[in-house]
N, C-alpha and C positions, 0 to 999 in steps of 0.2 A: 643920768637916767638909766646909761646901759649897765652901770653898777651896781644901781637897786634891780634891773631885771637879771642880772649874773648872779646875785644874792637870795633872788626869790626862785630861782632854779635850782641853786644848792637845797634850798629848803626844804622844797620839794622831793627833789631826791632823798634826802636822807630819810624823810619821813617816810616817802613808798618803801624804804627798806627796812623802816623799823616794823611798818605793818605787815608786810613780806616773812620777818626773821620771828616776830612772836606772833602770827598768827597759825604756827605750823608747830604742832607738838611732838612730831616724829623727831626722835635721835637717828642721828647716823652710825651705821652699823660700823662698829670698831676694826679696822682691819689690822689683820696681825703682821709686826714687822721685827727683822731680824735685828737682837741687838748687837750693837760691835764686841768685837774680842777685846779683852780676855775672857772676862767673863762678868756674872751680873744680868745673864736675862730674868726677864720678869716672868713670872707664871704663866703660863698658859688655860690654866683654868681646865685640863683637859685629860684625858689618860695618854698615854704615847699612842694609841692605835687611833682615838677618835683624831689627834691633831694630825698624823700623816694622813686620815680620808680626809680631812678638812682641807690641806695643803695642796692635795691631788684634785681636790675639786674646784680650786681656784686657776685656771689656766695660767693667773699672772705670774704663779711660782713655777711655770714649767720650766723644763731645761731647752736647751736653747733649740735642740729638735723638736720641740714642742711637747714633749712627752711627758706627762707628769713624773713629777722627781722620786717619787716612792713605788713606781707602779709596779717593778719587780720585786718590791720589798712585801707589797700588800697581796702580789699574787701568793710568793712560798708561805705567807700567813697562811692563806686562802687555803693554799695545796696541802698547808700539813694539819692544818684543823689547830692550829696554837693562838685563837684570837686571843681566848681568855690570858694567854703570857701578856700578852699587850695593852689590855682592855681590864684587869680586875684592878676595882679601886683601893683596894682592899691592901696592895702589895706596895713594898717600897723597892724598887731594885733600879740598876742601871742597864739604862736600853745602848747598843750601839745600834744607830740605826745607817743602815744600808742604803745608800744613794745607788740611781739606777747605772752609773759607772763603776760600782764597787761589783755589778753582778754581770754587765754586757761589755765590759771594757777590756782592750786587750792583756791576755795574760789574766784574766778575773775571773772570777768564780763561778760561773757558769763554764767557761772555755776550758778551766783547770779542770772541773767535774766530769766533762763531757767530749773535751777536745773541741769543740766547736761553740761557739759566742752565741750561736743564733738559737742553739736548743730551746725549744719553750720552756717554760718553769713548770708547766704540766707533764713534761715529759721525764722528770727528774724525780729518782724515786724520794716520796716523801719521808721515809724513811732517814735519808740523808739528808736533805734537806731540814730535817728538824733540828737534827747536831747541829747545822750550821746556824742555826736560829739560835739555840739554846747556848752555842759557845759567845755569841754575843748580847749575853745578857748575865750580866754579874747578881747575886745572890742580897746585894746590899745598895744603897741609893749612894752615889761616888761624885761627887761634884767636883770641879777645878779645882778647888781650893781646898778639897780634903786631902791632896796629895802633896807631900813637902817638895819644893823645888830644889831640889838636893841631885848629888850624881849618883844614885843609886836605885835598884830596881824595887818595886814593892807586887806582890802578888796576892792575885784574888782570884778566888771558887767565882766560878760561871755554871750556869745550869745543867752542863755538863759534869756528872760525879765523876770525883778519881783527879788521879794525875794530867790526864790530859784534857782536862776540865778547866787546868790552873792558866789565869791569864799575867802576862807580866807588863808592867805599866813602869814607866819614869816621866818626867814632867821637866821638861828644857828649861832653862835658869832666865834667860833672856825674855820668851814670848809666853812664856807658862804654857806650851801646848804639850798636852798629852799625846804620850806615844805609846803605842801598845806592839809586846815582843819585838822590839828594836835594841840595837845597841845603842850606847850613850856613847855621844861624841863630845868628850868633857874642855871643859873651856881650859885654853892655854895648849891643847894639843894632847893627844891620846885619846883610846877609847876605851869603855869597860863594855865588853862584851855581852849579848843577851846570852841566858843561860838556859834559853829554849833550845829544844833539837833542832839541826840541822833540816827537818819538814816542816820547820813552823813557816810562819809567815805573818810579816810586821806592819803597821800602817802608822799614819798619824790622824790625831783627830782633824776634821775640818771648820767645825762648826762644836761648839762647848755649849752645855749647860742650858736647855730646853727643860723649863720646870713644869712636871705633868702630874698630875695628881695622884699617880702612882709611882713617882720616882723620880730620876733625871736620865735627860736623853742627851746624845752626843752624835754628830753627824759624820760619816767615815764615807769619802768616794773611794776607797779600797776596802778589802775585806781582810781577816784575821783570822790565824787557826795555829793547832797546838801541832796538828797532824792532818796531811789531805784529810777532804771529806769524801 
């Protein structure tokens, strides 16, 4: 008798769950998840700008201090009026997206531009910030797999015209990490020095290959330059 009662309860529970799940036609909204390195991230279905906006509007992606991770980046885009550079659906570019730490960290962008890491974005010259943003956009779409994993540098043109807009890139042999404006530590010892001027600044890509409808994005925790902005 006890077995029959237990089985009846199980049948009732299963039936109830079936009724609940089949009576609702609303699909759960898909949540964006970072895809592990080194490459293969799925398409976002958004422009670079819309994706950053989406990330900032979801507090589950906030930095440890509670600040949306692209707060400074979006403030800089708004301050310079360059929204179309990140939101044009007809472009095919590479976006080096600067997280907050690239702006407000010690020895990072705001401190190096103004002498004080607490300087508000709106207090910085829009022309200087425009130069920063344009240097962090390449005029072609470049994924991690497009770069040969060899001990030499490749050169690409940013949206800054001329020699000062050149970006030097190499990719590490073992983890395929993209490095910008840096020397190459060769396997087995020795270093291939960067050809960039001493005033340049380099950084490694933290997260690769965010596939936008207008190009490819790579996230940086620092910033890069050919010469001081």
